[in-house]
C-alpha positions, 0 to 999 in steps of 0.5 A: 658099254659091254652088252651081254648076248643071251643065248636061248637054247631048247636042248633040254626040252628036246632031249626029254621028248625023243620021237625016234629015228623017223622024227624030223628036226622041225617037228622036235623044235615045234614040240619044244617050242609048244612045251616052252609056251605052255610052261611059261603059261603055267608059271604066269597063271601061278603068279596071277593066282598068287597075286590075287591071293596076296591081295585077299590076304592083305584085304585090299579092296579092288577099285575095278571089281572085274580085275580078277577075271581080266587078269586071268583073261590076259594072263591065260592066253596061249598066244600073245598077239602084238599090243593093241590099243585096247589091250594096252588100256586093259593092262594099264587099268589093271596096273594102275589099280591101287590094289595091284600097286599095293600088292606089287609093293610086295613083289619079292614074294611073287618073283616079279622081275625088277623091270616090270614097272619100267615096261608098264610105264612105257607100255604106250610107247611099246605098242606103237606100230613103228616101235624100235627098242631103245638101248634102255629097253634092251638093257631092261629086258635082261634074261637069266644067263643059261649055259656059257656065253663068250663076249669079246671086247676091246679094253678101254683106257689110254694104255690099250694096245692095237688089236688087244681083245678081252674074252669074257665068259658070262655064266649062269650062277644057278646051281644047275648051271655051275657044272657047265662052266667051272672047267672053262676057267683054267688060266683065266686072268680074273673073275668078275663076280656079280652079286645083286645086293638088292635081292636080300629079301627075295627068294630063288626063282628055282627054289622059293624057300631059299633066300637069294643073298644066302645063295649068292654067299654060298656061291661066292664061297664055292668059287673062292675055294676052287683050285683053278682060282688059287692065283686068280684076281677077283673083282666083286661087283655089288650090283643093283645099287639103284634098287638097293638104295630105294629098298633099304629104307622100306625093307630092313636089311636084317630080314636076310639071315646073313645080315641079321646083326645089322643095326640102322643108325640113321635115315635117308642117304646116310642110312643107305651108305651105312647099309651098303658099307655093312654089306660090303664088309660082309663080302670082304670078310667072306673073301678073306675067310676063304683065302689061304695065307699064301694067296692073299697077295692076289688082287681083290677089288669091290665095285659098286655098280648099277648095270643099267647105268652105261657110263658107270659100267664103262668107268668100272671096266676101265678101273678093272682094266687098269687094275689087271694091267698093274697086276701083269706088270707086277708079275713081270717084275716091272713094278 
């Protein structure tokens, strides 16, 4: 299994608050940390208010009448002590309230992370004084990639060579991140582009007026047009399929502008497959629309992925490895 190491930097915040030549590094770091906490708190408070307003809009009755006050009390803390039994019980009482659950079902309007229900359901275990994170906990606690993170790992499969190492650069796809990494990709063997297909009804974290899939579409087009990728193989990971298959039966695929011509044909698993194939075809068409005739021989593969499924990801990377090896042999005139 390939684990992504996320580097959290405070450089941007520090640069906004220069204290002159007399300032020491520790004070700057503390100021940046305080600002980060306050910024986080402001964001949390915003979503608490939005959650309550959405509940009022839906006219959902709260079973626990003091729920708004308790939400503000928990979410309004500037410090976050370790979980206690009392705090766990308060949080679980809020979480299990039917009004919260019904409102949470519209989480796409609240920027609620996919992992929220996982951690809520495991809250009791997380509060244990001897708690040690499991692999699943680590995978669910993913954070948006910022900057560029290099990961080195050995290829899988029977044909791997001793000492052979792949270098993978994990980069942020947000608009303000792209300028940080595009210059690194001269001469890369392949681009692995991850598209979260479950996010067709969600908006960007940094711009709530912008649909995430529409942004992904534009980013994919932009990457395909970069001169440094003219001869580069592309591996497209249609990710979060596990969430997609649960969502597509409840939220119409055509709520997304790019998928507005989608027409359901069935129900259940058959409909999930139909919806997935539709999305896959959209990305295939987009790829070939942006590839010039003299570069259509480069490798392009699409994989259905679920990032939390370790076995599936391992299998997928094995296929990627085999594809790249065949490509190298072909270019060397050995196939």
